[in-house]
Every structure is written in structure tokens, then in C-alpha cells.
N, C-alpha and C positions, 0 to 999 in steps of 0.2 A: 504493501499500500505505500509507504515510504517514497519508493522508487519511482512510482507513477506521479507521486504529487511534485517529485521534484522535476521531472522530464517536462509537466504540465509547464512549473514555474518558469523552467529554461525558454521552452517555446514563446511562453509571454513576453518574456526578456528579450528575445530575440531581436525583436525590432527594434527596440531601444539600444541593443548593444550594438547593430548595424548602425541606426543613426550616429550614434557616440562615436565610431570609429570614423566613419566619413566624415564627420566633422573636425576629426583630428584628433582623437584621443588615442594614446597609447593603448595596449593589451593589457598593460599592467595596471595602469589608470582606471581603465575599465573593468578588469576582472576585482580591483581593491573595492571599486565603489558596489559592484553588484554581491560581492561577495563569494566569487566562483573562484578556479584557479587560472590561470593564462591560457594554460591548455582548451578548458571549456569554452572561453570567448574564441580561441584561435577555430576549434570545431564550429561552434556557433557560424561564424563568418564566413567559413570557409561553404558550409553546408547553405548559406544564402548565397551563396556566388559571388561574395566578394574578393577582389583581388586584394591581398597585403602587400602592403608597403614592405620596400625592403628594409631590414634587421637597422637599428642606431641611428644617429643624429645624419639627417644630409650633410654630405662633405660641401665642403667650403675648398676654394683652391687655395694650394699654400703658397706663399709667398717665395721660400727657396724651392719651387721645382723649377729645374732647368729649363721646361718649354717655358714655364709664364715669363722668367727673367730674360730669357731670349727675345721674346715678342714684346717684352717693354723697351729693352732695348733698342730696338730695330725701330719699334714706333718711335720712340724720344729722337733717335738720332736721325737726320735727314741721310741719303743717298748720295755722293757726291759723284759725280762722272766726271773724268779726267781731262777728257776733252770737250765736253758742254756744259761743265758746271753742275750747278745743282740740279737734281731730279725730284721734281715732287710740285706740292701747292707752295704757291708763292703768298704770305699774308700780307695783306694791304693795311 
């Protein structure tokens, strides 16, 4: 009997859980709010066809990334052609 009540409660909560996740809530935050495990939240989301976001924080570009530094340097220093002079836009 207890198992059936728990499943009924989870089905009723699934809409709220889906809405909270789509609004930006994390699995852990939603699990804590509804007093269920992260695995339960994950299972409910997948059962409702929700595509899960990648784990962890969104990555930001690292300042010391060699590719980023090279791009910044090339944008900051204008190209000079030995025979024709400056190549690029002139600021008036």
C-alpha cells in the first residue's frame, strides 16, 4: 500500500519537477525541495522526455587558453604588409 501511495505522489509531482528543471533548477535543488533522491528526479525527467543538461557549471573561456590569447593578439595588432603598408580598416 505504501509503495502505491509513493508512486502516485511521484506522478503528481512530475509536472512540478519538470517545470522546475526547465526553469533552470538543478537536479540536487529539485531533489532537496521534494525530499527525494537525485536519481528519482533524473528518472522522472527522462520518463517525461526531458533532455538533461550537461553536468557541472557552464564553462567560460579561459584567459590563458593559447587559442584565445592568439586570437586576441592578432585582433589587437594590425597586419603590416612590407610593400603596401597597413592592411585593414583605418579609423578616421
